[in-house]
C-alpha positions as CSV (number, residue, x, y, z in Angstrom):
1,X,82.1,97.8,102.4
2,X,85.3,98.9,100.6
3,X,85.9,98.3,97.1
4,X,89.2,98.7,95.0
5,X,89.8,98.5,91.2
6,X,93.1,98.1,89.6
7,X,94.0,100.1,85.9
8,X,96.6,100.7,84.0
9,X,97.5,104.6,82.9
10,X,99.8,106.6,81.6
11,X,101.7,106.6,84.8
12,X,101.8,102.6,84.8
13,X,99.3,100.7,87.2
14,X,97.1,102.2,89.9
15,X,94.3,101.2,92.0
16,X,91.5,103.2,93.3
17,X,89.7,102.0,96.7
18,X,86.4,103.6,98.3
19,X,84.2,102.8,101.3
20,X,80.6,103.1,99.7
21,X,80.6,106.9,99.8
22,X,83.9,108.9,98.8
23,X,87.5,107.7,97.2
24,X,89.6,106.6,100.4
25,X,92.5,105.4,98.4
26,X,94.6,105.7,95.3
27,X,97.9,103.4,95.2
28,X,100.7,103.1,92.7
29,X,101.8,99.8,91.0
30,X,99.9,98.2,94.2
31,X,99.1,94.7,94.2
32,X,97.9,95.2,97.5
33,X,94.2,94.7,98.3
34,X,93.5,95.9,101.6
35,X,91.4,93.8,104.2
36,X,88.2,93.9,103.4
37,X,88.0,95.4,100.1
38,X,86.3,93.6,97.4
39,X,87.8,93.7,93.8
40,X,85.2,95.1,92.0
41,X,84.7,98.5,89.9
42,X,82.2,100.3,91.3
43,X,80.2,103.8,89.9
44,X,82.2,105.8,92.3
45,X,85.3,104.1,91.1
46,X,85.1,104.6,87.6
47,X,83.9,108.1,87.7
48,X,87.1,108.2,89.8
49,X,89.2,107.0,87.1
50,X,87.2,108.9,84.1
51,X,87.9,112.0,86.2
52,X,91.5,110.9,86.0
53,X,92.0,110.1,82.8
54,X,90.4,113.2,81.7
55,X,93.6,115.1,84.3
56,X,95.9,112.8,82.3
57,X,94.3,114.4,78.9
58,X,95.0,118.0,80.0
59,X,91.6,118.4,79.8
60,X,90.3,119.0,83.8
61,X,92.3,120.9,86.4
62,X,90.0,120.1,89.2
63,X,88.4,116.7,90.6
64,X,84.9,116.6,91.8
65,X,84.7,113.5,93.5
66,X,83.8,112.8,96.9
67,X,87.1,112.0,98.8
68,X,87.6,110.7,102.2
69,X,91.5,110.3,103.7
70,X,92.0,108.8,106.6
71,X,94.8,110.3,109.2
72,X,95.5,112.6,111.7
73,X,94.2,116.2,112.7
74,X,97.6,117.6,111.5
75,X,97.6,115.1,108.2
76,X,93.8,116.3,107.5
77,X,94.9,119.9,107.8
78,X,97.7,119.7,105.3
79,X,95.7,117.8,103.2
80,X,93.2,120.5,102.9
81,X,96.5,122.4,102.2
82,X,97.4,121.1,99.2
83,X,94.0,121.1,97.8
84,X,94.3,124.6,97.8
85,X,97.2,124.6,95.7
86,X,96.0,126.1,92.4
87,X,96.6,123.7,89.5
88,X,100.2,124.2,87.5
89,X,101.2,125.9,90.3
90,X,104.0,124.5,93.1
91,X,104.9,125.6,96.5
92,X,107.7,124.9,99.2
93,X,106.5,122.3,102.1
94,X,107.8,125.6,104.5
95,X,104.9,127.5,102.6
96,X,102.5,124.7,103.2
97,X,103.6,124.7,106.8
98,X,103.4,128.7,107.0
99,X,100.0,128.1,104.9
100,X,98.6,126.3,107.8
101,X,99.6,128.2,110.7
102,X,102.2,126.7,111.8
103,X,105.7,127.7,109.8
104,X,108.1,125.5,111.4
105,X,106.5,122.9,111.1
106,X,107.6,122.2,107.7
107,X,109.3,118.5,108.2
108,X,106.1,117.4,109.7
109,X,104.2,118.8,106.6
110,X,106.9,116.5,104.5
111,X,105.6,113.6,106.3
112,X,102.0,114.2,106.2
113,X,102.5,114.8,102.3
114,X,104.4,111.1,102.4
115,X,101.5,109.5,104.0
116,X,98.7,111.3,101.5
117,X,96.7,108.4,101.0
118,X,94.9,110.0,97.8
119,X,97.4,111.1,95.9
120,X,96.9,113.4,92.5
121,X,93.4,114.1,93.8
122,X,94.6,115.6,96.5
123,X,97.9,117.0,94.8
124,X,101.0,116.2,97.1
125,X,102.8,116.2,93.7
126,X,102.6,120.1,93.8
127,X,104.5,120.5,97.0
128,X,108.3,121.1,95.7
129,X,112.1,121.5,97.8
130,X,112.8,125.1,99.2
131,X,115.4,125.3,96.7
132,X,112.9,124.5,93.4
133,X,113.7,120.7,93.2
134,X,111.5,117.8,92.9
135,X,112.0,115.7,96.0
136,X,110.0,112.9,97.3
137,X,106.8,111.0,95.4
138,X,105.0,107.8,97.0
139,X,105.1,107.2,93.0
140,X,108.5,108.3,92.0
141,X,110.0,111.1,91.0
142,X,109.1,110.4,87.2
143,X,105.8,110.3,88.4
144,X,105.8,114.0,89.9
145,X,107.4,115.4,87.0
146,X,105.0,113.8,84.5
147,X,102.2,115.1,86.8
148,X,103.5,119.1,86.9
149,X,104.3,118.7,83.2
150,X,100.7,117.9,82.3
151,X,99.8,120.7,84.4
152,X,102.7,123.4,83.0
153,X,101.2,122.6,79.3
């Protein structure tokens, strides 16, 4: 049974989705409820929100909660690499491609980054353009900048 709950945060409305074992989704400003998801604030969702609040307050650098993103083998590899980008640091799509052993796959890395179902927890906001500029983010570039600013304090 999937559960989802909605919150108002520093970055606007978000919703957190879980499957009874792990967090499987974080959505920005989304009123969409996935099929078969019950609107209820479970203990797991409450813990995820607590950790997010600590992160927003600059008191948490790492998340310690079960994550279970659904994606292809390639996407899983990219998302695992994103989790290895240290707090407060950024890297380019090309660097992520190189880190997963496929240096020419930077465009595919960008697509996998775009499909990340659990942003912030899986820190796709830490991936920037090769020229150092902020590019693409599901929540919008203003949120990406906000998250990177938190980490640069």
